[in-house]
C-alpha positions as CSV (number, residue, x, y, z in Angstrom):
1,M,12.1,16.0,-5.0
2,S,12.6,12.7,-3.3
3,D,15.7,10.7,-2.6
4,Y,14.6,8.0,-5.0
5,S,16.2,7.6,-8.4
6,Q,14.3,7.0,-11.6
7,Q,15.3,3.3,-11.4
8,D,14.2,3.1,-7.8
9,R,10.8,4.5,-8.7
10,E,10.5,2.0,-11.6
11,Q,11.2,-0.9,-9.2
12,L,8.8,0.5,-6.6
13,A,6.1,0.8,-9.2
14,V,6.3,-2.9,-10.2
15,L,6.5,-4.0,-6.5
16,V,3.6,-1.9,-5.3
17,M,1.3,-2.7,-8.2
18,G,2.1,-6.4,-7.7
19,V,1.0,-6.0,-4.0
20,L,-2.2,-4.1,-4.9
21,N,-3.1,-6.7,-7.6
22,D,-2.4,-9.5,-5.1
23,W,-4.8,-7.9,-2.7
24,N,-7.4,-8.1,-5.4
25,I,-8.8,-4.7,-4.7
26,R,-10.7,-2.4,-7.1
27,E,-8.9,0.1,-9.3
28,E,-10.5,3.0,-7.6
29,Y,-9.1,1.8,-4.3
30,Q,-5.7,1.4,-5.8
31,L,-5.7,5.0,-7.0
32,A,-6.9,6.2,-3.6
33,L,-4.2,4.2,-1.7
34,L,-1.5,5.7,-4.0
35,G,-3.0,9.2,-3.6
36,L,-3.5,9.6,-7.3
37,P,-6.4,11.7,-8.6
38,E,-9.7,9.8,-9.3
39,T,-9.5,10.9,-12.9
40,T,-6.3,8.9,-13.4
41,A,-6.8,6.5,-16.2
42,G,-6.6,2.8,-15.3
43,R,-4.0,2.3,-18.0
44,E,-1.6,4.3,-15.8
45,L,-1.8,1.6,-13.2
46,T,-1.0,-1.0,-15.9
47,K,2.0,1.1,-17.0
48,F,3.2,1.2,-13.4
49,S,2.9,-2.6,-13.3
50,R,5.1,-2.8,-16.3
51,G,7.8,-0.6,-14.9
52,K,6.9,3.0,-15.7
53,A,8.5,5.1,-12.9
54,L,6.2,6.4,-10.2
55,P,6.0,10.2,-10.1
56,D,8.7,11.9,-8.0
57,D,6.3,12.9,-5.3
58,E,7.1,12.5,-1.6
59,Q,3.5,11.8,-0.6
60,L,3.0,9.1,-3.2
61,L,6.3,7.5,-2.3
62,Q,5.6,7.6,1.4
63,R,2.3,5.8,0.6
64,V,4.2,3.2,-1.4
65,V,6.6,2.5,1.4
66,H,3.7,2.0,3.8
67,L,1.9,-0.3,1.5
68,L,5.0,-2.4,0.9
69,G,5.6,-2.5,4.7
70,I,2.0,-3.6,5.3
71,Q,2.4,-6.4,2.7
72,Q,5.7,-7.5,4.3
73,A,4.1,-7.6,7.7
74,L,1.1,-9.6,6.4
75,G,3.6,-12.1,4.9
76,V,5.0,-12.6,8.3
77,V,1.6,-12.9,10.0
78,Y,0.3,-15.3,7.3
79,P,3.3,-17.0,5.8
80,L,1.5,-20.0,4.4
81,N,-1.4,-18.3,2.6
82,A,-0.7,-15.3,0.4
83,R,-4.4,-14.8,-0.2
84,M,-4.9,-14.0,3.5
85,A,-3.5,-10.5,3.0
86,G,-6.4,-9.3,0.8
87,F,-8.9,-11.1,3.0
88,W,-7.5,-9.6,6.2
89,L,-7.5,-6.1,4.8
90,T,-11.1,-6.3,3.7
91,T,-12.6,-8.0,6.8
92,A,-13.9,-6.1,9.8
93,N,-11.4,-5.9,12.5
94,R,-12.4,-5.1,16.1
95,F,-9.1,-3.2,16.7
96,F,-10.1,-0.7,14.0
97,T,-13.9,-1.0,14.4
98,N,-13.9,-1.3,10.6
99,T,-11.9,-3.0,7.9
100,P,-8.2,-2.1,7.7
101,M,-8.8,-1.2,4.1
102,T,-11.4,1.4,5.1
103,V,-9.0,2.8,7.7
104,M,-6.3,3.3,5.0
105,L,-8.7,4.7,2.4
106,E,-10.3,7.2,4.9
107,E,-7.2,8.2,6.8
108,G,-4.6,8.1,4.1
109,V,-1.0,7.8,5.3
110,S,-1.9,8.0,9.0
111,G,-4.4,5.2,8.5
112,M,-1.7,3.2,6.7
113,D,0.7,3.8,9.5
114,R,-2.0,2.6,12.1
115,V,-2.5,-0.6,10.1
116,W,1.3,-1.2,9.7
117,R,1.9,-0.6,13.4
118,H,-0.9,-3.0,14.3
119,L,0.7,-5.7,12.2
120,D,4.4,-5.1,12.9
121,C,5.2,-4.5,16.6
122,H,8.7,-3.3,15.6
123,R,7.2,-0.2,14.1
124,N,6.0,0.8,17.6
125,W,9.6,1.0,18.8
126,E,10.6,3.4,16.0
127,E,10.6,7.1,16.4
128,P,7.3,8.5,15.1
């Protein structure tokens, strides 16, 4: 069990689905980023967008926190163009030798952490 209440998980669901939709990425990538099974129906993502609480699962919630942190950092890096987040994530980056999205999809939480740390230097000062 996590430390997140039902209401917290409902709010996180709306927030993270808004971010994933703003990034304009495919449904299968959304499922993978959240760590949900590939067999999860697309309508579940729609339900999350409308406020259905995320499952009380530590791994999933950890992924959500990372995704929201990445979005916040992208908003700081690109404050004048909200579309840049999705573009940056899906464009090859020499630091990663691939796209940041590929890093996150292939490496899971550790890849998300690498992307977040690259975008937000404050993360590098925190305890690992």
